[in-house]
N, C-alpha and C positions, 0 to 999 in steps of 0.2 A: 724350243717349245712355243706354241702359239701364245700371244700376249694375253688372251682372255682366259687362259686356263690357270687354275690355282695349283701350284706345286704342293704336293703332300708327300712327306716321307713317312713310310710305314715300316717300323722295326718291330719284329715279333720273335718269339722263341718260347720254348717250354718253361715251366716254372723253374726258378733258380738258375736260369741260363745267364743272368747278369745284365739284363736290359737297363735297369735304372742306373747302375754305375757307368755303363757305356755312354748313356745319354748325358750324364753329368760331365763326363770327360769330353765328349764330343762337342757339347754346347756349353762352353765355360763362360759365356756371357749371356745374361738374360735378354739382351737386345736382339738376339739372333733367332730364337725359336721358342715355342711354347708347346707343351706336351698335352695330348688328349689321351687319357687312360682308357685302354680297351681291356679292362679287367672287370668282370661281372660282379666281383665282391668288394672291390675298393670303393664302390659307390656308397657303401653303407657306413654310417657314422658309428663310432665306438668300436669298430672292428679294424684295429690298426696293426697289431702285432701279427695276428694270424693271416692277414692278407698281404703282409710285407709292403705296406704303404711306404712311399718315400716320406721321410721325416719333414716336419715343418721347415727346418733349416734347408733341406734339399729343395723343397718347393719354393722357398724364397729365392734360392739361387736359380732355379729353372721352373717357371710357373707350370702347374699341372691343372687340368680341367677334368670334370666328371669324377671327382673324388669327394666323398662326404656329402652326397646330394640326396640320400635316401635314409630313412630309418630302417632297421633290420626287418621290420614288419611289412615293408612295402615291396611290391613286385618291381622288377626292372628287367626289361627284355631287349631283344635285338632291335625292335622298332624304336624303342626309347633311345637306345644308343645311337642309331643312325641319325635320328632327328636332331639330337643334341650335339652330336659330333659335326654334323653339317653346319649348324649354327656357329659352333666354336671355330671351325675351319675358316668360315667367312670372316669372322671377327678378327681372328689372328692375322689373316692375310691383309685385312684392311689396316692393321697396325704395322704392316711392313715386315712381319716376321714369318717364319716358316712353320706351318702346322706339322707337328710330328705325332703320329698315332702309334702308341706303343702299348703292348700288353700280350696276354696269352690266351684270351678268349677268342679262339679261332672263328666261332660262329659269328661274333660281332664283326671281326675283321672281314670275313668273306662277304657278309651282307653289306658292309660299307663299300667295299670295292666293286661289287657286282650289282648291288641294289637288292631291295627286299623282294621276296617272292610275291606272287599274286594270289596267295591263299585267301580264303574267305575271312571276313572280319569275325571278331569274337561273338559268340552267341551266349548271352547271359543265362538263358534257361538251361541249355545243354551243359554249360560249365557248372552251374549250381548242382545239377543232377549228378554230374561226375564227382563233385566234391562229397556229396552224400554217399555215393558208392565207394569212394576211396576210404571214407571213415568206417563204413559197414563191412566192406569186403577185404580191404587191405590193398596195398600197392601191387603185390605180386599178381593178383588176379587181373588187375587192370593192365599190367604189363603183358600178361598172357593174351589178353584181348587185342592189344596193339600188335603183338607178334603175328596174330592171325590175320588182321586186316591191313597192316602196314609194316611188314617185316623190315623194310629199309629204314624207316624212322626208328623202329624198335632197336635196331642195331646201333643207331647213332645216339640214342638217349639213355643215359645212365638211370638205373632203377630208382635212385634217390632224387632225381631231377623231376619232382612232381609237376612243376609248372609246364615243362615241355611235354611231359607224358600226357597231361590232361589236355593240352592244346592239340596234340596230334589226334587224340581220340575225339575231341570236340569237332575237328574238321571233318573226320570221317563220318561221324554221326550226322553232321549237318548236310553234307553234300554227297556222301557215298563214295568219295574219292580219297585216297590216302594223301596225307600231307606231303609225302615225298614226291607226288606226281606234279606238284606245283614247283617245278624246278626253276632255280634262278638262272637267268640268261647269262651263261658263262662266256658268251662270245662278244659281249659288248660291255665295257666298263662305263661307268657314269661319265658323261661327256663334258663335265665342267671342271674336272680335276686332271692333273697330270701326276700319276702315281709313280713313286720310286719305292719299290717293295723289297725289303731286306729281311731275310730270315737268319737268325743266329743258330748255329749248330754246335754241338759238343758230342764227344763220344758218349755212349751210353754209360760207361763206367764213371766218367768224370761228372756227368750230369747227376747220377745217383749219389755220388759222393757229396756233391754240393747240396742236394736235397736233404741228405742226412745231417749235414752241417747246419743248414738253415733251420731244420727242425730243432736241433739242440739250442741254437741261438734264440729261437722264439721262446722256448721254455725258460731260458736264462733271463730273457728280457721281460718275463711276466705274463706269458700267454695264459697260464692257468688262472691268474688273478683277473685278467681281462674277461675271460669266459664267466668267472664267478660274478663279476660286476654286471655283465649283460643278463645273466640269469636272475640276479636280484632285481633288475629292472623289468623282469617279466618275459624276457625273450627266451625262446626254446626252438628246437628244430621244426616246430610247427610254423615258424616264421621263415620267409625265404632266405634271409641273411644267415641264419644259424644252421642252414643245411650245408654250408660251405665246408670243404676240407679244412681241418684245423679247428673246427668248432663242433661239428656234429659228433665227432668221436668222443667228446667229453660226456655225452648224455646217454642215460639209460632210462627206459620207460618201465615203471613199476607195473608188474602184471596185475597186482591186486587193485591198485588205485588208478591205473591207467594215466598216471602223471609222470612227468619227467623229473629226474634227479641227476645230480652230477656224480660221475664215477670217482671213487677214491683211489683207483689204481692208476696213478699218474704215469708210471713207467709203461704200463700197458697202453695208455692213451697215446703217449709219445710214439711208441712203436707202431701203433695203428695209423697215426697221422703220417709218419714217414712212409709206411707201406702204401697208403692211399695216394700220397703225393707222387710216389714213383709210378704207380699205375696211371694216375692222371697225366703225368708227363708223357707216358707211352701213348695214351689216347690223343694227346695234343699233337704229337709228332705225326701220327697217322692222319689226323684232320688237316694239318698244315699242308700235307702233300697235295691236297685238292685246291689250294689257292694258286691261281695262275700268275705268271709273270714274276715269280720270286727269284731274287739273286741270293743264293745261300753263301754265307760267310762264316768261317770258323770264329767263334766268339773270342777265343784266346789267341788267334793268329797274330803274328807280329805286324802284319799289314792291315789288320782290321780297320783301324781308324783311318789310315790313308785311303783304303778302298772306299769307305763311306764318304770321306771328304771329296774324293775324286768324282763320285757319283753326283754329289750336290753341286760342286763347282762347275761341272761340265753341263749339267742338265737343268738344275733348278734356278741358277742365277743367284742363289743365296749361299754364301760361304759358311762353312762350319768352323 
């Protein structure tokens, strides 16, 4: 590799694929690497169990960045991630360590590798009007509008992802062009990094088994209590953080008062979280297929650790 390029290891996989445990085993000394979390919900404070954050003990063993940097009421987007991840990579490299970006938010990863699109900047007037329409008309009608003007973006954006939905409509109303037309340049990676991109794969059956097991563990570890605590602090699905899978499912909006309340059907909530997590994993796998230059490795393969170490030893100059 050229001397002036920063080596960056990127390890990603769908939810519950075993990324954190693999990293802790791979880098058993804090002197070798630091991790930058590419998880859109681990940025939020107080949301520990439902986002499967690495524990404080694990973070002491292997430093992590971009965790606990926002309140659940604050927005965090791909632009924020790329900007902060760039800074973290530079600082980690200056300390003589390997920057490792790991997570399951494919949109963040793709934008970091390829660069942000050239879409127009946010327009406050249009955005505020869209928020009013969202409240008056409901999200389904806005999604119908997006399907009509930008079907490509509509297919990519989940109906509960209000931020990305409003952003796509905002761009179209501002310039008359769909957000999807501002394509990321997939032919040229950013020229000051040397990327080593590894995707962790599991069979569908094994992944779903692990998701179900994780869901059980989250409830055993106090997920319901964590959500109740957040609700007492005033957070609801009206806040960006509480729209995450593992949190949104606890909430029901009262038709008469138009206020949020918590469901008493814990078993039903658990089943819904597991179902939504499996569906999310399926969407992740589909999105990951669009990330270029990935070397796919079986997460539980006997040679997994050796394969990754070989990649690092041969290319990055930093041993695992």
